[in-house]
N, C-alpha and C positions, 0 to 999 in steps of 0.2 A: 706660778713661781716663773714657769717655764716662759709663757706667755711674757712676760714681767722682762725676763732676759733676751726676749728675740728683740723688744720695742730698744733695749739699751744700745744692745749690740749692733743696730741700727743706725741709731743719732748717732751713736761714739764711733761708729769704726774699728771699734775693737774688740777683741774677740778673749773672750774668760778662759780664765787659769782651769781650771777643772774641765776635762774633754763633756761637749754636751749630750757625748752617746752613752755617756753615765744616768746624765738626767733622765735620759729619752727611754733607756731600756728600764729604767725606775717604772718609769709613768707607763710603758708596752705593757709591763707585768701586774699593770694598776696595784703597785705599789705607791700610794699617795702618803705614808705618812702616818698621822693619827688618823685622817679617816676611812684607811685603810686595816690599822694597825701593823702596819711595818712600809718601811721607806729607807733612808737610813739608816734610820734605826727600827727596833719592834718595839711596838707598843704596849705596856699593858697597864691597866688600870689607869689610863689618860697620862702615863707618865713613860719616859721614851729608855729604855735598858741597852745603857750604853756600857761599852767594853771599861776596865776595869783603865786609869789613866796612865802614860807610862812617860813620866819626865823624858825619856829619854827618845823618844818619838817627834819629839815637836823640834824642827828646823830653827836654830842658831838665831834667825833672822826674823823671824814670824809674826813680831811683836810691828819690826820694822815695814814689811810690809804688805803688814793689815792699817797700821795709821799711815804710812804716808801715800797709800796709794786715795786715801780717802784727802789728807793733807791737799796730794797734790789736785785733786779734782777742784777742789773747794777754791783753792789760787786760781785755775782757770777758770772757772765760773765767776769772779771777782772782775780778771782782765776782759774778757769775754762781755760785760758786761748784760749779764744775764741776772746779778744779785749785785744790787746799788754797792753795797762796800760787806767791809771783811764784820764787821758786828752785825749785820744782819745775816751773815751763814753762821757763824757760832751761834748765834738765838735761834736759825734755824735747826743746825743739828742739836742743840741742846736741849731746846722744847720739844723736836718734833723726830728727832732720831736718840733719843737717848746720851748722844754723849756726856760723857762725865761731866755735869755743870763746873768741878771744884778746878776744872781745868781750864774752864772759860772760854772754852769748843775750840776747834781743830786749828784757828786759824790763829788764837790768842796763844794757843799751847804754839805754834809754829814761831810767835812772833818771840815768845820767851826759850824756845830753843838756841834761835839764831838762824834766818835765813841761807845766810850762807854753811849753818851745817845741816840743813834740812836741803840744800842742793848738793850739796857732797855728796851725802848720802841716797839719794835719790840717782845722781850717776851711779856709783857703785852700786843700786841697785839693778837699772838698767843694764849694766852690765854686765851681771851675774844669771839677773832674772830674764830678763829681755825689755822690749821698747812699749810696753804699757808703763814702769817706770820710767823714761824720758820728763824729766823736769818741764814743766809747765814754763815758758817764756818770763813770767811774769818772774818768779824767783830771782832772776837777772837783774830784774829792776827793784825789788823789795828789798 
């Protein structure tokens, strides 16, 4: 996973929101997750032992931060010609990455939500969370 992260950083020029030093420290300590029985979680009998869920610890904007980062990259991939059209992006994310099929794919969901609403929310997130949420130029023409 760390190696893939380096490739993504190199190709996109973007830094991840989590400090890589945390992952590097786990790797150096040989805490490799399920393989070693410890990592982000302690593993017992093939299952991660997670702390009890605390809804108060979840940031109010977490859902938007997760989904809109993905949707923004999907928009960029179409605008840049990496993928031929939005339908192919949606199919790839539904069949290849497990995006909820009943939502129709990330760009289908964005179309139903409204491009103006997506653009506005991305602008808000860019102001509060940083440049990784800068809206792709394609939102202005979509």
